[in-house]
ROTIKE-809083 format. One record per residue: residue in three letters; x, y, z of N, C-alpha, C in turn. Coordinates in steps of 0.2 Angstrom, whole numbers, padded with zeros to 4 digits, always signed. Each point is the difference from the previous one (the first is absolute). Last residue first. Layout:
N
alaXYZXYZXYZ/...
END
This chain:
213
lys+0811+0896+0551-0002+0001-0006+0003-0007-0004/arg+0008+0008+0022-0007-0006+0000-0002+0001-0007/tyr+0018+0014+0006+0002-0008+0001-0007-0004-0002/trp-0003+0023+0000+0003-0001-0007+0003-0008+0003/asp-0011+0011+0016-0004-0002-0005+0004-0003-0005/val+0013+0010+0016-0004-0006+0002-0004-0003-0004/cys+0008+0022-0004+0006-0007-0001-0002-0006+0002/lys-0016+0018+0004+0002+0000-0008+0005-0006+0000/gln-0003+0009+0020-0006-0004-0002+0001-0004-0008/tyr+0016+0018+0010+0001-0006+0003-0005-0007-0004/glu-0005+0025-0004+0005-0004-0003+0002-0007+0000/lys-0017+0010+0015-0002-0001-0007+0006-0003-0005/glu+0006+0008+0021-0004-0006+0002-0002-0004-0007/asp+0023+0014+0005-0007+0002-0001-0005-0006-0001/phe+0024-0002+0013-0004+0000-0007-0007+0003+0000/cys+0026-0002+0015-0007+0002+0000-0003+0001-0007/trp+0022-0013+0016-0002+0003-0008-0008+0002+0003/thr+0020-0009+0015-0005+0006+0000-0003+0002-0006/val+0018-0018+0006+0000+0004-0007-0004+0006+0003/asn+0016-0019+0011-0006+0005+0003+0001+0005-0007/glu+0010-0026+0000+0000+0006-0001-0005+0004+0003/ile+0005-0023+0002+0003+0001-0004+0002+0008+0001/trp-0011-0020+0017-0001+0006-0004+0006+0002-0003/ile-0011-0023+0006+0006+0002+0000+0001+0007-0004/ile-0019-0015+0012+0001+0005-0004+0007+0001+0000/asn-0013-0011+0017+0000-0005-0006+0002+0003-0006/asp-0005+0011+0020+0005-0004+0002+0002-0005-0006/lys-0019+0016+0000+0005+0001-0001+0007-0002+0000/asn-0025-0009-0005+0004+0000+0006+0007+0003-0002/gln-0017-0004-0016-0001+0007+0004+0003+0000+0007/met+0001-0020-0016+0002+0006-0003+0000+0007+0005/tyr-0010-0021+0007+0005+0001+0000+0005+0004-0004/pro-0024+0000+0000+0003+0003+0007+0008-0002+0000/met-0010-0007-0021-0001+0007+0002+0002+0002+0006/thr+0001-0022-0007+0005+0003-0003-0001+0007+0003/tyr-0016-0015+0007+0006-0002+0004+0007+0006-0003/asn-0024-0001-0005+0000-0001+0006+0006+0000+0003/arg-0004+0003-0023-0003+0007+0005+0000-0002+0006/arg+0010-0015-0015+0002+0007-0001-0002+0006+0003/arg-0010-0023+0000+0008+0001+0004+0003+0006-0002/arg-0022-0003-0010+0000-0001+0006+0006+0001+0005/leu+0003-0002-0024-0003+0006+0003-0002+0001+0006/leu+0007-0021-0009+0005+0004+0001-0003+0008+0002/glu-0016-0016-0003+0005-0003+0006+0006+0006+0001/glu-0015+0002-0019-0004+0002+0006+0005-0002+0006/his+0007-0007-0021-0001+0007+0000-0002+0002+0008/trp+0003-0023-0005+0005+0003+0001+0000+0008+0001/asn-0015-0022-0001-0003+0006+0000+0007+0005+0002/glu+0001-0023-0005-0004+0002-0005-0004+0007+0002/ser+0018-0010+0013+0002-0001-0008-0005+0003-0005/ile-0005+0000+0024+0005+0005-0003+0002+0001-0005/trp-0013-0019+0009-0005+0007-0002+0005+0005-0002/arg+0010-0021+0004-0003+0001-0006-0004+0006+0000/ser+0013-0003+0019+0004+0000-0006-0004+0000-0006/trp-0013-0003+0019+0002+0006+0001+0005+0001-0007/glu-0007-0022+0005-0005+0004-0002+0001+0007-0001/glu+0016-0016+0008-0002+0000-0007-0005+0005-0002/ser+0014+0009+0019-0002-0006-0001-0002-0001-0007/asp+0012+0019+0010+0005-0006-0004-0005-0006-0001/ala-0011+0016+0018+0006+0002-0004+0003-0006-0002/glu-0024-0003+0007+0007+0002+0003+0004+0002-0005/ala-0028+0002+0002+0005-0003-0004+0006+0002+0005/met-0023+0010+0001+0002-0005+0004+0007-0004-0001/ala-0010+0017-0016+0002+0002+0007+0001-0004+0006/ile-0009-0008-0022+0008+0001+0001+0002+0004+0006/ser-0025-0007+0001+0006-0002-0004+0007+0000+0002/ser-0020+0012+0010-0001-0008+0000+0004-0005-0004/gly+0000+0025-0001+0000-0001+0007-0001-0009+0002/tyr+0002+0015-0023+0004-0005+0002+0000-0004+0007/lys-0016+0017-0010+0003-0004-0006+0005-0006+0002/asn-0010+0015+0016-0008-0002-0004+0004-0005-0005/trp+0015+0013+0012-0003-0005+0003-0005-0004-0003/asp+0007+0019-0011+0007-0006+0001-0002-0006+0004/glu-0016+0019-0001+0002-0003-0006+0004-0006+0000/gln+0000+0015+0018-0006-0004+0000-0001-0004-0005/thr+0025+0007+0004-0005+0003-0001-0007-0004+0002/tyr+0027-0004+0007-0006-0001-0004-0006+0005+0000/ser+0024-0003+0012-0002+0005-0005-0006+0000-0005/asp+0007-0016+0018+0000+0006+0003-0002+0007-0005/thr+0006-0023-0007-0006+0002+0001-0002+0004+0004/leu+0019-0010-0015+0001+0005+0005-0008+0003+0001/leu+0007-0017-0017-0001-0002+0007+0000+0004+0006/ile+0004+0005-0023-0006-0002+0000-0003-0003+0008/gly+0022+0012-0002-0004+0000-0005-0007-0002+0002/ser+0019+0001+0014-0003+0006-0001-0005+0001-0006/lys+0015-0018+0008-0004+0000+0003-0005+0006+0000/lys+0020-0004-0012-0004-0004-0002-0005-0001+0003/glu+0017+0015+0009-0003+0002-0007-0006-0005-0003/ala+0014-0005+0020-0006+0004+0001-0003+0003-0007/thr+0017-0015-0003-0004-0002+0004-0007+0003+0002/phe+0020+0010-0010-0004-0004-0005-0005-0002+0003/asp+0013+0021+0007-0002-0007+0005-0003-0003-0006/glu+0017+0023+0001-0005-0004-0003-0001-0008+0002/lys+0019+0018+0004-0005-0003+0005-0007-0003-0001/glu+0017+0008-0016+0004-0006+0005-0004-0001+0005/his-0002+0016-0020-0005-0007+0000+0002-0005+0006/asn+0000+0028-0006+0005-0005+0002-0005-0006+0002/leu+0000+0022-0018-0004-0004+0005+0004-0005+0003/leu+0007+0025-0006+0001-0008-0003-0004-0004+0005/gly-0003+0028-0006+0003-0005+0004-0002-0007-0004/ile-0003+0030+0001+0000-0006-0004+0003-0005+0002/arg-0014+0022+0011+0005-0004-0001+0000-0005-0005/asp-0018+0018+0000+0006+0002+0006+0008-0003+0000/trp-0023+0007-0016+0006-0006+0000+0004+0003+0004/tyr-0025+0009-0003+0007+0001+0001+0002-0006+0000/val-0022+0015-0011+0002-0007+0002+0008+0000+0001/cys-0023+0018+0000+0007+0000-0002+0001-0009+0003/lys-0019+0013+0006+0000+0000-0007+0007-0001-0004/asn-0004-0001+0024-0001+0007-0003+0000+0000-0007/glu+0011-0022+0009-0005+0006+0004+0000+0005-0003/lys+0009-0027-0002-0003+0005-0002-0004+0005+0004/arg+0023-0020-0001-0005+0003+0004-0004+0006-0003/ile+0021-0020-0001-0005+0002-0005-0005+0004+0005/glu+0024-0013-0004-0003+0001+0006-0004+0006-0002/ala+0012-0019-0016-0002+0006+0002-0003+0002+0006/leu+0015-0023-0011-0008+0002+0003+0003+0009+0000/ile+0009-0024-0012+0001+0006+0002-0005+0004+0001/val+0008-0027-0002-0004+0005+0000+0002+0007+0003/ile+0010-0026-0009+0002+0008+0001-0007+0004+0000/cys-0007-0025+0000+0007+0002+0001+0002+0007+0003/ser-0023-0010-0002+0003-0003+0003+0009+0000+0000/leu-0022+0011-0011+0004+0003+0006+0004-0006+0005/asp-0002+0002-0028-0004-0001+0005+0002+0003+0008/met+0012-0004-0023-0007+0003-0002-0005+0000+0007/asp+0024-0009-0006-0006-0003+0004-0005+0002-0002/asp+0018+0010-0010+0000-0008-0001-0005-0003+0003/glu+0004+0023+0003-0002+0000-0007+0000-0008-0001/cys-0004+0013+0025+0006-0004-0004-0003-0003-0008/val-0012+0021+0013+0002-0007+0001+0005-0002-0004/leu-0013+0025+0008+0005-0004-0004+0000-0006+0003/ile-0014+0014+0010+0000+0003-0004+0005-0004-0006/pro-0016-0004+0025+0005-0002-0005+0001+0005-0007/val-0008+0008+0025-0003-0002-0007+0006-0003-0004/asn-0008+0008+0027+0006-0001-0004-0003-0005-0005/leu-0015+0019+0013+0001-0007-0002+0007-0001-0002/ala-0021+0017+0009+0007+0000+0000+0002-0007-0001/thr-0026+0004-0006+0003-0001+0006+0009+0001-0002/ser-0018+0000-0015+0000+0008+0002+0005-0002+0008/ser-0002-0017-0024-0001+0002+0006+0002+0007+0003/asp+0004-0011-0021-0006+0003+0000-0002+0002+0008/leu+0019-0013-0006+0000+0007-0004-0005+0004+0001/leu-0001-0023+0008+0006+0005+0004+0001+0007-0003/glu-0013-0016-0011-0004+0002+0005+0004+0005+0005/ser+0010-0010-0020-0005+0005-0001-0003+0002+0006/ile+0013-0018+0003+0005+0007-0001-0005+0004-0001/phe-0009-0020-0001+0002+0002+0007+0004+0007+0000/thr-0007-0011-0020-0006+0003+0004+0002+0002+0006/arg+0016-0010-0013-0001+0006-0002-0006+0003+0003/glu+0007-0020+0006+0005+0004+0003-0002+0007-0003/ala-0012-0019-0007-0002+0001+0006+0005+0007+0004/glu+0003-0010-0023-0005+0005+0002-0003+0002+0007/trp+0026-0009-0008-0007-0003+0002-0004+0007+0000/glu+0021+0002-0009-0001-0007+0000-0007-0002+0002/leu+0005+0025-0009+0002-0004+0005-0002-0007-0001/glu-0005+0020-0015+0005-0006-0001+0003-0005+0005/arg-0012+0022-0001-0005-0005-0001+0004-0007-0003/gly+0008+0021+0017+0000-0002-0008-0005-0005+0001/trp+0010+0011+0019-0006+0002-0002-0002-0003-0007/ala+0021-0002+0010-0003-0003+0003-0008+0001-0001/pro+0022+0004-0016-0004+0002+0004-0006-0003+0004/tyr+0026-0010-0007-0008+0001-0002-0003+0004+0004/met+0027-0001-0004-0006-0001+0003-0006+0002-0003/gly+0024+0004-0008-0006-0004-0003-0005-0003+0004/leu+0019+0013+0008-0003+0004-0005-0005-0004-0005/met+0016-0004+0019-0007+0001+0001-0004+0003-0005/thr+0025-0016+0001-0003+0007-0001-0008-0001+0003/asn+0017-0017+0005+0004+0003-0006-0004+0008+0000/phe+0000-0013+0023-0003+0001-0007+0003+0004-0004/gly+0006+0000+0024+0003-0007-0005-0004-0001-0006/glu-0005+0017+0017+0005+0002-0005+0004-0006-0003/leu-0019+0002+0015-0002+0001-0007+0007-0001-0003/gln-0002+0000+0023-0003-0005-0001-0001-0001-0009/lys+0007+0020+0012+0006-0006+0000-0003-0006-0003/cys-0006+0026-0002-0005-0006+0002+0005-0008-0002/lys+0007+0025-0001-0005+0001+0004-0004-0006+0001/gly+0021+0007-0014+0000-0003+0006-0005-0001+0006/ala+0003+0009-0024+0001+0005+0006+0001-0003+0006/arg-0009-0011-0019+0007+0000-0002+0004+0006+0005/ile-0023-0004+0001+0004-0006+0003+0008+0001-0002/trp-0017+0017-0005+0002-0002+0008+0003-0005+0002/glu-0004+0004-0023+0004+0006+0002+0002-0002+0008/glu-0016-0013-0012+0006-0001-0002+0006+0004+0004/leu-0023+0005+0003+0000-0006+0004+0009-0002-0002/tyr-0009+0018-0013+0002+0002+0007+0001-0006+0005/met-0007-0005-0022+0006+0003+0001+0002+0003+0005/val-0021-0010-0003+0006-0005-0001+0007+0003+0001/ile-0020+0014-0002+0001-0004+0007+0006-0005+0001/ser+0000+0021-0018-0004-0007+0001+0002-0002+0007/lys+0001+0026-0008+0004-0006+0000-0004-0006+0002/gly-0009+0023-0003+0002-0003-0005+0005-0006-0001/asp-0013+0009+0019+0003+0005-0003+0005-0002-0005/ile-0010-0020+0007+0000+0005+0005+0005+0005-0003/ala-0014-0022-0010+0006+0004+0000-0002+0006+0004/ile-0008-0028-0006-0001+0006+0004+0006+0004+0000/tyr+0000-0016-0020+0000-0001+0007-0003+0007+0004/ser+0002-0019-0023-0003+0006+0003-0001+0002+0007/glu+0016-0014-0019-0003-0001+0005-0002+0007+0002/asp+0013-0015-0022-0003+0006+0003-0004-0001+0006/tyr+0021-0016-0011-0007+0002-0001-0001+0006+0005/asn+0020-0011-0001-0001+0000-0007-0008+0002-0001/tyr+0012-0003+0022-0001-0007-0003-0003+0000-0007/pro+0008+0019+0016+0004-0005-0002+0000-0005-0003/thr-0017+0020-0002+0002-0003+0005+0006-0004-0002/ser-0014+0024-0006+0003-0006-0003+0002-0005+0006/cys-0021+0016+0002+0007+0000+0001+0002-0007-0004/lys-0022+0018+0002+0002-0005-0001+0008+0001-0002/lys-0019+0010+0018+0006+0003-0005+0001-0007-0002/ile-0021+0013+0015+0003-0006-0004+0006+0001-0004/glu-0005+0018+0021-0003-0004-0006+0002-0006-0002/val+0002+0022+0019-0002-0007+0000-0002-0001-0007/arg+0011+0022+0016-0002-0003-0006+0000-0008-0001/asn+0000+0017+0024+0004-0005-0005-0004-0001-0007/met-0001+0021+0019-0003-0006-0003+0004-0003-0004/
END
C-alpha cells in the first residue's frame, strides 16, 4: 500500500503550493520526471510542470467546476478524475491531468495518469448540453424551465441573457452532461504512466477533505 498525504512544495514561481504526495514525492514531481523521460510528447514543450495547480483546490476559476470535481471525487464509480490543471487558466479548458481512480475494499486505487486531449471537444454540442439539454431534466427542472428557457435556441438573445445571468448553473450542467462523459472516454485521454497506486481509504479521504477546508 502506498502512503498518501498533502505536501507543501516550492514552485518555480516563488510561492508554495500544497500537492498530493505519494510515498513522499509530490504528484507534480512524478509528472515532471515522466515528461523528462519522454512519456508525454504533448507536454515536452512546456518549461516545467512543477507549478501546476491542484484540481481539488478552492481557487479554481469557476465554482461550478469545483462542485463538478467534488462530485467526481465522492463517486463510488470508477472514474477519470482531474488532479492537476494549468496554473495560468485555473480551469478545465487548458492542461488537465487526470487519474484513473477506483474504490474497492476500503482502498482507493490510482491505476493510470493521463492528459486530457481536448482535440475532439465539440463546443456546439457542449453549448447544447447545459440548460437546453431537456433529456437531463428532473421534474423540478420541467416545472421551473419547461415553459421558458427550455424552449430557447442556442445563441438566441433569450438564451445568451439567461446563461449570462445563471452561469454557475449553466456551467455545472455542461460539466455534468458533456465534460463528464467526455473525460470517461479513454480515447480522449493520452495516458502517461501506469502507476497502480493503492491508498488506504481513510488516509485518502483526509487529503480530499483537506482541500475542501
